[in-house]
C-alpha positions in Angstrom: 171.4 -15.9 -49.7 170.1 -12.5 -50.7 172.0 -10.7 -53.6 171.5 -7.5 -55.4 173.3 -6.4 -58.6 174.3 -3.1 -60.1 174.2 -2.9 -63.9 175.7 -0.6 -66.5 176.7 -2.0 -70.0 177.6 -5.2 -68.0 177.1 -6.3 -64.5 179.2 -4.0 -62.3 178.8 -5.4 -58.9 177.0 -7.8 -56.6 176.1 -7.2 -52.9 175.6 -10.3 -50.8 173.9 -10.3 -47.5 176.0 -12.5 -45.2 174.7 -12.6 -41.7 173.6 -9.0 -41.1 176.3 -7.4 -43.3 176.3 -6.5 -47.0 179.4 -7.7 -48.8 180.0 -6.0 -52.1 182.1 -7.5 -54.9 183.0 -5.8 -58.2 183.4 -7.7 -61.5 186.5 -7.6 -63.7 186.1 -8.6 -67.3 188.3 -9.6 -70.2 187.6 -8.5 -73.8 185.3 -11.4 -74.7 183.5 -10.5 -72.0 184.2 -13.2 -69.5 184.3 -12.5 -65.7 188.0 -13.0 -64.8 188.0 -11.7 -61.3 186.1 -10.1 -58.4 187.5 -7.4 -56.2 186.4 -6.1 -52.8 185.8 -2.4 -51.9 189.5 -2.0 -51.1 190.4 -3.1 -54.7 191.9 -6.4 -53.6 191.3 -9.3 -55.9 189.3 -11.9 -53.9 188.4 -14.4 -56.7 189.8 -15.4 -60.1 188.4 -17.4 -63.0 189.9 -19.0 -66.1 188.1 -20.7 -68.9 188.9 -22.3 -72.2 187.5 -20.9 -75.5 184.2 -22.8 -75.0 183.7 -21.8 -71.4 185.0 -24.9 -69.6 186.5 -23.9 -66.2 190.2 -24.3 -66.1 190.8 -22.8 -62.7 188.9 -20.9 -60.0 190.3 -19.3 -56.9 188.5 -17.6 -54.0 185.3 -18.4 -52.1 182.8 -15.6 -53.0 179.5 -17.1 -54.2 179.2 -16.0 -57.9 177.2 -17.7 -60.6 178.0 -15.2 -63.4 181.1 -16.4 -65.2 181.8 -17.3 -68.9 180.5 -14.7 -71.4 178.9 -12.9 -68.4 176.2 -15.6 -68.3 174.7 -17.4 -65.3 176.1 -20.8 -64.5 173.8 -23.4 -63.0 176.1 -25.5 -60.8 173.3 -28.2 -60.3 173.0 -28.8 -64.1 176.6 -27.8 -65.1 175.0 -25.6 -67.8 175.1 -21.9 -68.6 171.7 -20.2 -68.9 171.7 -17.8 -71.8 168.3 -16.3 -71.4 166.7 -18.4 -74.2 168.6 -21.6 -74.1 171.0 -23.7 -72.0 174.6 -24.1 -73.1 176.8 -27.1 -72.3 180.5 -26.0 -72.4 181.9 -29.5 -72.5 180.4 -30.0 -76.0 180.3 -26.4 -77.1 176.6 -26.9 -78.0 173.2 -25.6 -76.9 170.7 -28.2 -75.6 167.9 -26.8 -77.9 167.9 -25.6 -81.4 168.3 -21.9 -82.1 165.1 -20.3 -83.3 167.1 -18.2 -85.8 166.8 -19.9 -89.1 170.3 -19.1 -90.3 171.6 -17.2 -93.4 173.0 -18.4 -96.7 175.7 -15.8 -96.2 176.9 -17.6 -93.1 176.5 -21.3 -93.8 177.6 -22.3 -90.2 174.6 -20.4 -88.9 172.4 -23.3 -90.1 173.9 -25.5 -87.3 171.2 -24.6 -84.8 172.9 -26.2 -81.8 176.5 -24.8 -82.3 177.8 -22.1 -80.2 179.6 -19.1 -81.7 179.4 -20.7 -85.2 182.1 -23.1 -83.9 184.5 -20.2 -83.6 184.7 -19.2 -79.9 187.9 -17.1 -80.4 186.3 -14.8 -83.0 182.7 -14.7 -81.6 180.9 -14.3 -78.3 178.8 -17.1 -76.9 175.3 -15.7 -77.0 171.8 -17.1 -77.7 169.7 -15.1 -80.2 
Protein backbone atom coordinates (compact mmCIF):
# COMPACT_ATOMS: atom_id res chain seq x y z
CA UNK A 1 0.00 0.00 0.00
CA UNK A 2 1.31 3.45 -0.90
CA UNK A 3 0.97 6.19 1.72
CA UNK A 4 2.00 9.81 1.92
CA UNK A 5 1.99 11.96 5.06
CA UNK A 6 1.55 15.66 5.74
CA UNK A 7 3.46 17.07 8.70
CA UNK A 8 3.24 20.18 10.85
CA UNK A 9 4.27 20.07 14.51
CA UNK A 10 2.79 16.54 14.44
CA UNK A 11 1.59 14.30 11.65
CA UNK A 12 -1.50 16.01 10.20
CA UNK A 13 -2.78 13.49 7.70
CA UNK A 14 -2.08 10.39 5.69
CA UNK A 15 -3.21 9.64 2.15
CA UNK A 16 -3.51 6.00 1.15
CA UNK A 17 -3.70 4.82 -2.43
CA UNK A 18 -6.50 2.26 -2.48
CA UNK A 19 -7.04 0.91 -5.96
CA UNK A 20 -6.73 4.03 -8.10
CA UNK A 21 -8.09 6.50 -5.51
CA UNK A 22 -6.31 8.45 -2.80
CA UNK A 23 -8.12 8.22 0.54
CA UNK A 24 -7.09 10.94 3.02
CA UNK A 25 -7.40 10.60 6.80
CA UNK A 26 -6.70 13.33 9.35
CA UNK A 27 -5.22 12.62 12.77
CA UNK A 28 -6.83 13.69 16.05
CA UNK A 29 -4.61 13.80 19.14
CA UNK A 30 -5.03 14.04 22.88
CA UNK A 31 -2.73 16.17 25.05
CA UNK A 32 -0.11 13.47 25.58
CA UNK A 33 0.08 13.29 22.31
CA UNK A 34 -1.56 9.99 21.41
CA UNK A 35 -3.53 9.46 18.21
CA UNK A 36 -7.12 9.10 19.43
CA UNK A 37 -9.04 9.16 16.17
CA UNK A 38 -8.94 9.53 12.40
CA UNK A 39 -11.45 11.59 10.43
CA UNK A 40 -12.23 11.64 6.73
CA UNK A 41 -12.55 14.73 4.51
CA UNK A 42 -16.19 15.20 5.59
CA UNK A 43 -15.06 15.41 9.24
CA UNK A 44 -16.61 12.07 10.17
CA UNK A 45 -14.69 9.97 12.69
CA UNK A 46 -13.72 6.72 10.95
CA UNK A 47 -11.42 5.15 13.53
CA UNK A 48 -10.85 5.50 17.29
CA UNK A 49 -8.01 4.36 19.55
CA UNK A 50 -7.70 3.99 23.33
CA UNK A 51 -4.53 3.15 25.27
CA UNK A 52 -3.52 2.74 28.89
CA UNK A 53 -0.79 4.97 30.33
CA UNK A 54 2.02 2.75 28.97
CA UNK A 55 0.58 2.42 25.46
CA UNK A 56 -1.22 -0.91 25.65
CA UNK A 57 -4.22 -0.90 23.34
CA UNK A 58 -7.51 -0.96 25.21
CA UNK A 59 -9.78 -0.62 22.20
CA UNK A 60 -9.63 0.20 18.51
CA UNK A 61 -12.51 0.77 16.15
CA UNK A 62 -12.49 1.30 12.40
CA UNK A 63 -10.61 -0.29 9.54
CA UNK A 64 -8.27 2.40 8.21
CA UNK A 65 -4.70 1.10 7.99
CA UNK A 66 -2.71 3.24 10.45
CA UNK A 67 0.51 2.36 12.25
CA UNK A 68 1.00 5.67 14.12
CA UNK A 69 -0.72 5.38 17.48
CA UNK A 70 0.58 5.76 21.05
CA UNK A 71 2.69 8.88 21.62
CA UNK A 72 2.49 9.45 17.82
CA UNK A 73 4.99 6.62 17.31
CA UNK A 74 4.97 3.87 14.70
CA UNK A 75 3.62 0.53 15.87
CA UNK A 76 5.13 -2.58 14.29
CA UNK A 77 2.27 -5.11 14.38
CA UNK A 78 4.60 -7.98 13.44
CA UNK A 79 6.76 -7.39 16.52
CA UNK A 80 4.10 -5.81 18.80
CA UNK A 81 6.60 -3.02 19.47
CA UNK A 82 6.67 0.75 18.99
CA UNK A 83 9.60 2.10 16.99
CA UNK A 84 10.77 5.32 18.62
CA UNK A 85 13.47 6.32 16.14
CA UNK A 86 16.37 5.09 18.30
CA UNK A 87 14.93 2.13 20.18
CA UNK A 88 12.00 -0.24 20.29
CA UNK A 89 9.47 0.02 23.12
CA UNK A 90 7.39 -2.85 24.54
CA UNK A 91 4.19 -1.43 26.07
CA UNK A 92 3.34 -4.64 27.96
CA UNK A 93 6.37 -4.10 30.21
CA UNK A 94 6.74 -0.32 29.92
CA UNK A 95 10.37 -0.86 28.94
CA UNK A 96 12.65 -0.32 25.97
CA UNK A 97 14.46 -3.35 24.55
CA UNK A 98 17.85 -1.63 24.55
CA UNK A 99 19.48 0.71 27.03
CA UNK A 100 19.17 4.47 26.62
CA UNK A 101 22.45 6.05 25.46
CA UNK A 102 21.68 8.97 27.81
CA UNK A 103 23.76 8.40 30.93
CA UNK A 104 21.24 9.88 33.36
CA UNK A 105 21.43 12.72 35.86
CA UNK A 106 21.98 12.77 39.60
CA UNK A 107 19.19 15.35 39.76
CA UNK A 108 16.78 12.74 38.35
CA UNK A 109 17.77 9.38 39.90
CA UNK A 110 15.18 7.43 37.90
CA UNK A 111 16.99 8.55 34.73
CA UNK A 112 19.68 5.97 35.55
CA UNK A 113 17.19 3.20 34.72
CA UNK A 114 18.23 2.95 31.09
CA UNK A 115 15.37 0.70 29.99
CA UNK A 116 12.46 2.46 31.72
CA UNK A 117 9.97 4.50 29.77
CA UNK A 118 8.96 7.98 30.97
CA UNK A 119 10.96 7.56 34.18
CA UNK A 120 8.22 5.09 35.20
CA UNK A 121 5.73 7.97 35.26
CA UNK A 122 3.66 7.75 32.06
CA UNK A 123 0.99 10.12 33.37
CA UNK A 124 3.47 12.95 33.90
CA UNK A 125 5.85 12.29 31.00
CA UNK A 126 5.75 11.53 27.29
CA UNK A 127 7.12 8.23 25.99
CA UNK A 128 10.12 9.25 23.95
CA UNK A 129 13.54 7.91 23.25
CA UNK A 130 16.44 10.37 23.63
